[in-house]
C-alpha positions in Angstrom: 43.2 -31.2 24.1 41.1 -31.9 27.1 40.7 -30.3 30.5 40.1 -31.9 33.8 37.3 -30.0 35.4 36.6 -30.3 39.1 33.0 -31.1 40.0 31.6 -28.9 42.6 28.6 -30.3 44.4 26.1 -27.7 45.4 22.4 -27.7 45.9 20.3 -25.5 43.6 19.8 -21.9 44.7 16.0 -22.5 44.7 16.5 -25.1 47.4 18.7 -22.8 49.6 16.4 -19.8 49.7 13.0 -19.1 51.0 9.9 -19.3 48.8 9.5 -15.5 49.1 13.1 -14.9 48.0 12.8 -17.3 45.0 9.6 -15.6 43.8 11.4 -12.2 44.0 14.3 -13.7 42.1 12.0 -14.9 39.4 10.3 -11.5 39.1 13.5 -9.6 39.0 15.0 -11.9 36.4 11.9 -11.4 34.3 12.4 -7.6 34.7 15.9 -8.0 33.3 14.5 -9.9 30.3 12.0 -7.2 29.7 14.8 -4.6 29.9 16.6 -6.5 27.2 13.5 -6.8 25.0 12.7 -3.1 25.3 16.3 -2.0 25.0 16.6 -0.4 28.4 20.1 -1.6 28.7 23.6 0.0 28.3 25.6 -3.2 27.8 26.4 -4.2 31.4 26.3 -0.8 33.0 22.7 -0.5 34.2 21.1 -2.3 37.1 17.7 -3.5 38.5 17.6 -4.5 42.1 15.0 -5.9 44.5 14.8 -6.3 48.2 14.8 -9.8 49.6 11.4 -10.0 51.5 11.7 -9.4 55.2 15.4 -8.8 55.2 18.0 -6.0 54.8 19.5 -7.8 51.8 18.8 -7.2 48.1 19.4 -8.8 44.7 21.3 -7.3 41.8 22.8 -8.5 38.5 26.3 -10.0 38.4 28.9 -7.6 37.0 29.7 -8.7 33.5 26.5 -10.4 32.4 24.2 -8.9 29.7 20.5 -8.4 30.7 19.4 -11.4 28.7 21.9 -13.6 30.6 20.5 -12.8 34.0 18.5 -15.6 35.6 16.7 -16.2 38.9 19.6 -18.4 40.1 22.6 -16.2 39.1 21.3 -12.9 40.7 23.8 -11.8 43.4 22.5 -11.3 46.9 24.3 -8.6 48.9 23.6 -6.8 52.2 23.2 -3.1 52.7 26.9 -2.6 53.2 27.8 -4.2 49.9 29.0 -7.5 51.3 28.2 -10.5 49.0 25.9 -13.1 50.6 25.3 -15.3 47.6 27.0 -15.3 44.2 27.2 -18.5 42.2 28.9 -16.7 39.3 31.9 -15.3 41.2 31.6 -12.1 39.2 30.6 -9.9 42.1 28.7 -6.6 41.5 29.4 -3.2 40.0 30.2 -0.8 42.8 28.4 2.0 41.1 25.3 -0.1 41.0 25.6 -0.9 44.7 26.1 2.8 45.7 22.9 4.0 44.1 20.7 1.1 44.8 22.0 0.5 48.3 21.2 4.1 49.3 17.7 3.9 47.9 16.9 0.5 49.5 18.3 1.6 52.9 16.5 5.0 52.9 13.2 3.8 51.4 12.2 0.4 53.0 9.0 0.6 51.0 10.9 0.5 47.7 10.9 -3.2 46.9 12.4 -2.7 43.4 14.7 -0.1 42.0 15.4 0.3 38.3 18.3 2.3 36.9 18.6 2.6 33.2 20.7 4.6 30.7 17.8 5.7 28.6 17.2 6.6 25.0 16.9 10.2 26.2 20.6 10.3 26.9 21.4 8.8 23.6 18.9 11.2 21.9 20.7 14.2 23.5 24.0 12.9 22.3 22.5 13.0 18.8 21.2 16.5 18.9 18.0 16.5 21.0 17.8 19.7 23.2 19.2 18.8 26.6 16.1 20.1 28.5 13.9 17.8 26.5 16.2 14.9 27.2 16.2 15.6 31.0 12.4 15.9 30.9 12.2 12.5 29.3 13.6 10.9 32.4 12.1 13.2 35.1 8.9 15.1 34.3 7.5 12.9 31.6 7.7 9.6 33.7 5.9 11.5 36.5 3.1 12.4 34.1 2.9 8.8 32.7 2.6 7.3 36.2 0.2 10.0 37.5 2.5 11.7 39.9 3.1 15.0 38.1 1.3 16.9 40.8 4.0 16.0 43.3 7.1 14.8 41.4 9.1 15.3 38.2 10.5 18.8 38.7 12.3 20.7 41.4 9.9 23.2 42.8 8.9 24.4 46.3 6.4 22.1 47.9 7.1 19.1 45.7 8.5 15.7 46.7 12.1 15.4 45.6 14.7 12.6 45.7 17.8 14.2 44.2 21.0 12.8 42.8 23.8 15.3 42.3 26.1 14.2 39.5 29.8 14.9 38.8 28.8 16.1 35.4 26.0 15.8 32.9 23.5 13.1 34.2 22.9 12.0 30.7 26.6 11.2 30.2 27.8 7.6 30.7 31.0 8.7 32.5 29.2 10.9 35.1 28.9 9.5 38.6 26.7 10.2 41.6 28.4 12.5 44.1 25.5 13.2 46.5 22.2 11.4 47.0 19.3 13.1 48.8 16.2 11.0 49.6 13.4 13.0 51.2 15.4 15.5 53.2 18.3 13.3 54.2 21.7 13.2 52.5 22.7 9.5 52.1 26.2 8.2 52.8 28.0 7.0 49.7 30.5 5.0 51.7 30.6 1.3 51.0 32.5 -1.6 52.2 34.7 -1.3 49.1 35.4 2.4 49.6 36.3 1.9 53.3 38.8 -0.8 52.3 40.3 1.4 49.6 40.7 4.3 52.2 42.2 1.8 54.7 44.8 0.5 52.2 45.7 4.0 51.0 46.7 4.8 54.6 48.6 1.6 54.9 50.6 2.2 51.8 51.8 5.5 53.2 
C-alpha cells in the first residue's frame, strides 16, 4: 500500500525569521530539552515560553508534542491575544498555556522567558508529603535558592507578590487559574478563543 503525498514547498523557519528570533528559538528549544532531562515535565501539559525580541509576540510549544520533541523550528509563535502567527506543525497551542503565559508576558515586558512546570512537589504531596511543605517547595524554597527570599516567596505585608488564584488545590493537575494578579493589577483571562466561545454561545441561543 502506498500513499501519494503532496509536496509543500516552504523555506526553512530559520530563513523567515530575524536573527534575534532564531537565537531565542534555539535557547527556548534548549530549555525544553533540559526540562525533559531534569524531568520538569507533565507529559504535554506544561509550558515554557519566550518573548520574540522587540515584538509583542512570544514562542510556546505546540500542543501535543513531548518536551524532547520540541525544536527551534517547530515552536509556535503567537501574539498577545493568542492568535497564531507561525505554526509549521498545525497543532496549535494549549489554551491554558496561553492564558497564564500571555498574562505574564503582557504585564511584565521585562520577563523574556516564563517557565511553568508541574513539579515533583505536587507529586510528592500526592504521595503523602505535607501540603505546606509541597507548596513551600514551589514558592518559598525557590525564592531562597535564587536569593530573593527577602522580597518574595511568601504572602506577607511589604513583600512583592504575583498571585495566581486557583479553582482548587494548585498542586492538583485538574485545577485551573481563575485570577492572575501581577504587581497590583488583576489580569484579564479573556483570550481570542474564549471570546469566540462566548460569541457562539450567544449565536446558538
